[in-house]
Structure formats: C-alpha cells, structure tokens
N, C-alpha and C positions, 0 to 999 in steps of 0.2 A: 366523583373525584377520582382522577388517575394520576400516574406519575409519568412525566415526559422527560427524556434526556434529549437535550439540544446541543448541538455542536457546530462552531462558526470557525471556519478556516482564516487563514492569514489575510487573504483578500477582504473577507468579510468585515473583517476588523482593523482594516488597514489605516484608518485615521478616525479622528474625534467624530466627524460627522457619520461615520460608518458605524461607530461603537454605539451611537445615540439610535442608529436605525436597528441593530441588533437588540437594544433595549427596548424598542417597540415591539419587536417580534417576540420577546420573552414576555412582555406584558400581556400580548395577544393571548398567549398560551395560559398564562396566570389568570386572566380574566375569563377564561373557559371553565375555571373551577379547578384546574389541575396543579399538582405540585410540580416544580420545574428545577432540574439539575442543568445547569449550563457548563459545557466544556468549551474553551477558547484555545486557539494558538497563539503565536506571537503576532504583533501587527507587522503585516505587510512583509516587507523584506529584512526585518529585525533580525532573523537568524542568520541571513547571509551577510549583514553588516557584522554581526558579532565575530562569524568566522572569519571575515576579511580583517577585523581587528586584531584577532589573535594571531593571524598570519604576518601582521607588521611587528608583533613582538618576536615570534619564533616561527621556524619553518617546521618544526616537529613539536607541537604542544600535546602534553599528556592527555589521554582520553578522559581521565578523572577531572581534570581541570577544565576540559572543554565542557564537560557536563555541567559543572559548577557555572561556567559562564553562559551556556546556553539557555539554561533553565530561567534566566532573569528576564528572557523575553516575554514568556507566557506571564510571568508576574506582573508586569507591567499592564498587560490586558486586563487580567482578572480585577485588579484594583479599580481601573478606571471604568470597568463595566459595572462593578459594584456601586461606584460614586454614581453613575448614570441613572440606575435604577433607584437608588436612595433619593437622588435628587427630584425623580419623578413620583415619589411618595411611595415607593415599594421597598419593603426590607429586604435586604440582600447581604450576603456575606461571601467572602472570597477565600479560597483555600489553594495553597501549593499543593502538589501531588502528594508529598508526604504528610501534609496537615490532613489531607483527605483520607489517609490510611491506606494509600497505595504501595503494596510492598512488590518489589521486583527481584529478579534473580541479580547475582553480583556480576553484572556484565556492564562495563561503561559504554555508552553509545548506541547500543542496541539490545538493551534488557527486555526481557519478557515480564509481564504481570504475574506474580504467583497467587497473590490473595489481597482482598480489599477488607479492611476493618470498617464497618459500616456505621457503628455506633454514633461517632459524632456527626455524621451526614445525616443520619435519621432523626437525631436530636434536633438539628436546626431546621429540618424539613417539618418536624411537628411543631415547631413555632411558627410555621407559615412563611418561613424565609425563602427567598429564591437562593439556592446554593450554587456557587460560581467555583469551578475547579481549573487549574491549569493543566491543560493538556500536556502530552508528550513525557510526562515526567512521574517519578516515584522515588522511593528510597528503599535500599536493601536491609536486611534484617540487623546489620550492624549500625545502620544510620548512615551510610553513604548515598549521596544523591546519584540518580542513574536516570537515563533517558531513554525512551523506547525506539528510537530510529526514526528513519523518514516515515512521515505520515501518522507519527504516533499518537496524534491527538485523536484520530479516528478510533483508535485501538482503546485509548482512555474512554471515550464515550460510550462505545458499546460494553466494555468490561464493567463500567459503573452500571450501565443498563441491566447487565446480566446479574450483578451483585445486589443491586436493590429491587430486582424484579419489576422493572418499569414496564409499563403498558407499550411503550413505543420509544424508538431512538430516531430522531430526525438530525440528519447529517446535511448541514446548510453550507453552500458552497457557490462558486461564482457561474456555475452551470445550472440548467435547469432539470438535470437529472443524469440517467446513465445513457449514453449514446451508442449507435451501432459501432461506432469508432470516434477518434477526436474530432470534433467539428471544426477546430481551428485549423485542420489540415486537409480535412476532407469535406468538399462543400455539399455532397448529398447525405452526409451523416445525419441520422434523426434520433430523436429521443425514444427509448422503450418505456412502455408503460409499467412493465414489471419484468423480473428476471429472477431465476432460481439461485440460491444461495452457492450452488456447485458452480455453474455459469460465471457469476459474479467472483467468485474465488479465484477461478482461472484467469479471467480478465485481469483482475488485480495483481495476480502474480505474474502476469505476462507484460506489465507495462502500462496498463490502465490506470492513469494517476488519480481517478475519482475517488477511489476509496483504497485503504491500506489492507493487504491480505490478512494480517492478524485480527482486524476489526471485523472482517466477514467470517473469519474462523470462528470468533466469540459468538457472532450472531448465530450463525448454523448450529455450533454446539450448544447454546444455550436457548435456542428458539426466541431470539430476541427480533420483534418485528422492526424492520429497517426502512427509512425512505430517505433517498437522496434528492434534495430539493434546492431551489435558489433562495439566496438570503435576500434578493433584490426584488425579484418577481413574485408576485401572489398567485400561484398556479401550482397544482399537483405536481409531484416529481415522478421517480421510480421507485416502485415498491420492490424489496429484495425479500423474498420469502422461500418456502420450501420447494414450491414449484411454480414457475412463472405462467400465469393464467392466460395471459394474452398472446396472440401470434404465435400459437403452436404449430403453425404451418412453416415457420422458418427453420430451415435445418442448421444454418448458421446464424448466431443471434449477435455476434460482435466480432470486430476484429481489433486486436490490441498489438502495440508495437513499442519498442524501446531502442534507443540508441546507445552508443558508448558500450558496446559488448566486445569482449576479447575472447578468441580461441586459443586456448593453451594446449600445446601437444608434449606430452612425456614420451621420449623416445627410448627404445630398448629397455622397457620395464621387466623386470623379472615375471615369466610367465608361470606363476604358482597360484594355488587357490586362494592364498590369503593376500596376494600383491594389491588387488582392487580394494579390498576393506581397509588395508593398511593405509594406502595412499588417501583415501577419502576420509577415513578417521582422524589422520595427521592434519588434514585442512579444516575439519570441522572443530578439531580441539582449538584451532586458532580462529574460530569464527568466521571462516571464509566459506561463502555459499557457492555451491556448484550447481549449474543448470543442466544443459544438455551434454550428454555423455556419449562418445563413441569409442568403440574398442576395436583394434584390427590386429590380429595375430599375424607377426612377421615371419616367425619361423616356430621350431619346437619349443625354443627356451626363452624367448621374448616376446613381448606385444608392444604396440603402441597405444597410447591413451589419449584421446582429446576430450576437452571438457569447456563449455563457455562459463565466464565470469563478467562481473561488472568491471569495466575497466579500471574503475577507481581503486579496486583490489589487485590489480596486476602486481604492484611494487610487493605488496605482502605476500602474495602468492609465490612469486619467484623467490623471495627470501625464505619462505617456509620450505619451499622445496629444496633449495639449496643447503640450508641448515640440516635437512634430514636426508641427503642423497645416500650417504652410507646405509642407513636402515631400509630405505626405499629401494635401492638397488636398481637404479636406472642410468642410462648413459648421457641424455641430453634433454634440454627443455627448448621448445620453439614457442612463438606466440604470433598471432596475426590481430591488430586491432583494427579500429574504423570498421566495425561490424555493427549489425542491428538485428533484432530478433523480431520477426512478423508472425503472427498467431491468428488462427481462426478458432472460434469456439462456438459451441452448440450442443446442447443435449440430444437434438435431433440427429446427431451423426452416428449415434449408436445403431439407429436402425435404418441408415441410408448408405449403403456402401458406395464407394467411389468418390466420396467427398475429397479425400487426399488426393487422388489422381487428378481430379479437376483442378485442385490448388496448384499442383506442379505443372499442369498444362498451362493455365493462366500465366504462371511465372516464365515458363519456356517460351512462351509466345511474345513475352515482353523483355526476352533475352537478358533475364536475371538468373544469376548463377546461385544455387542453393548450396551452402557450404555444409550446413548441419541440420538434422531432422530430429524431432522429438514428438511422439504421439501419446495421447491418452483415449479414453472411451470418447471424451468430449472437446478434444482440442488436438490440433496439428500445429507445431511450432516450426519455423523455419529459421536459419540464420544466413543473412544475405549482407552484401556490401552496404555500408551506411549510406552512401549516396543513391542508393536503389530503394532505400525505404519507404519512402512516401508514394512513389510510383508503383510499388508492390501493392501497398495498402489500398490506394485508390483503385487498382485495377481488379483486385479481389472484392472490394466493395461492391463494384458493378456486377462482377460475374456472380456473385451469390445474391443479387438483387435486394441488397439491404437499404438502397437510398429510397427516398420519397417522403411524403408527410406522414406525422405520427396520427393514427387514428384515435380520435377521442373516445373513452369508454363511456 
C-alpha cells in the first residue's frame, strides 16, 4: 500500500458530472490499495465569477477580503466531492487549507507555504478515509486566511505530497501531459513522455500554464515523483523527474510564451553601486516580481534601467516608483505595454553552442523585433510585440524540429 496525492483543476471539476468522474478516478486509485489525498480547485469559472462579483461592489477591494471571498470556491468543490464518494460507499472527509494544517506566510493573494501540520491528515488516512483538501489556500500563524496565488492548487498538492512523503503526486488536468508548446495555439505541438524538474521549472516560470512554478520547486526540492495527466482520458501522461529519460536528442525540449507583458524603463537612475539593489529591494518589498533586466549606462553619473513585469502589476509598480522617487534618485519612468515573452527551453542547450543565434535568426527572418533578451544555461527568453507572439512560437517550434507524433515508450 502506498500514498498517492491527486490534484484536479477547475476544468476537471467544472460541473456535477465531472465531479462524479473525479470520484471514479479517486476510487480507482483507492481500489489499487493506496491511501489517497485529493486536492481540488474551485469549479470551472467560479474564481473568475467571484472576482467579478467583488468588482460590482468596489473597484479596489482589500487583498484580505479578496482572500476571504476566493477561498469559498474550493470549499464548494471539496464538500461536493466528499458527498460523491460517500454516496458511492467510500469514506471521505473534506478539509479547507487551514483545517488541513497548511501554514502560510502573512501575504494576502500570493502567500508561500511555510509548514504543514500533518497530524490530522495522517489520523484520517489511518482510518482508511479519502482525504480531500481545498487547494490554493492556507492560514497564517495568527489565523488569517491566505491564498497561494495563481495556480496555487498545484502547489498545495505537491507540498502535501512532500509533507506526507507520498509515493507519487498526479496532477490531473484538461490536457494529456506536458507538450512541446501549447497545443491550442500550435498545431504540431506534441506530448513529451518525460521532462526534467529544471526544464519544467523554466517552462512554468516562463508562462507554460500546465504547472505552477512553486509546485515544480517543491517537487524538485523534496524529490516528489510528479505526473501530469488527463482527468478524462485513460492514458499515461508526462513524468517530471530528476532527468528526463526520453528524447535526449532534443536540444530544445519546449517553447513557452506569455502575453500581457510590460517593459518599464527607469531613466536617469543614480549610477552608484547600491542603486540597483535599492530599486529592486523596494519593488520586492512591495511583492512586485521583476523578470528580464537590462541596464545601460548613459554617462558617468546616471544609468537607464529596463525590466519586464506582468501588465497587471503596472499600476502598483508605477505607484511604488513614484512614492520612492526621492530615495531612488531617478529622473523619469517610461513604459511600453502590449508585449509578450517567448522562450525556448532545453537542457541540451548547455552543450550545443549556437542555439541563441539560431533563435534570433529565425525571428529576424520573420521580421519580428526583439525588445529584450534574457538567458540561462537552459533557456533563452525574448520580449516581442504581443501581436507577433504566436507567429514567433510557431516558427521556432518548426525551426527546432519539435513537431511530430509522440513516440510511445
């Protein structure tokens, strides 16, 4: 007997019929002799509807009250799934994040998991029950409800798998695995049989929506075996492990892309040794994430600094910069929106020079202007105009020969 953590996303539990289908998947695992912990998201578009409802009341809801509101979505799902399992003759119990002992840092809207008190979960598993936990949520040390940000249910599932020392964590979704790129936009995209933690972490950070980056981080740090698979189709998915075993010949394993990117440029920043650390510390203290960074020295005394952010953070970023203009010592701020980030990822890039050059050549041949660039050992990211995003992805997917039929192992 082992312990399996299963996670089902919003599409997988979108209505009562799908919740009953999830119950069957849980029962299949239980009948194999395994203990099962199930993590679920809110049903379908519930979270979007709750956000919209808040907007009807106020244009600037507090983050604390938004967390109070949004966590009700998962609470509906856990209770309905528990009822479905009980109706089918299986003992099940549902827990909110805080009932499950998930402690988070005191940050509303995007908290990190600090600790999981396992006692109650282990006690219910010992009784033979299926334990169902609301994803995306936890509580601070002083009892405040907090959410884990976008894709937080993935993080809940992997964090529970790590804490409970589960044998495996299965992430069930509306696709059959991790693809070379998003198959909804690129016709030739195909499923990978396996991929490394590092490659998946890069893809997740760069916009591939199939897994949340923090979930991959947890899996890598705690060596949690992870599989992304379909909640509807009965087929194997993509294994995420220390080193992807299949398709080692691929230099580039996947292409990620993300729209709604804004480039912010701080002009006339004081050219001192501490100026960069000061500006990014100020943004970090306000929970604003910065991605690609470019610095250009204009003269001996000043420098211009550009960085990319999610467009939804633009208003807050401009406000923080304005509030701290005196201490940051800059002259002006400019921004350019309607941009997108397109990235190639692959561990084979380490030992294959010329990959970045090929990427830029492909984009140049498509007359796509590159506005920003960032690299690491296993990825190259570019910022382009949003209108060119899909064309860039499609041309790169073809150039790096990622299209084709998945080879069965």
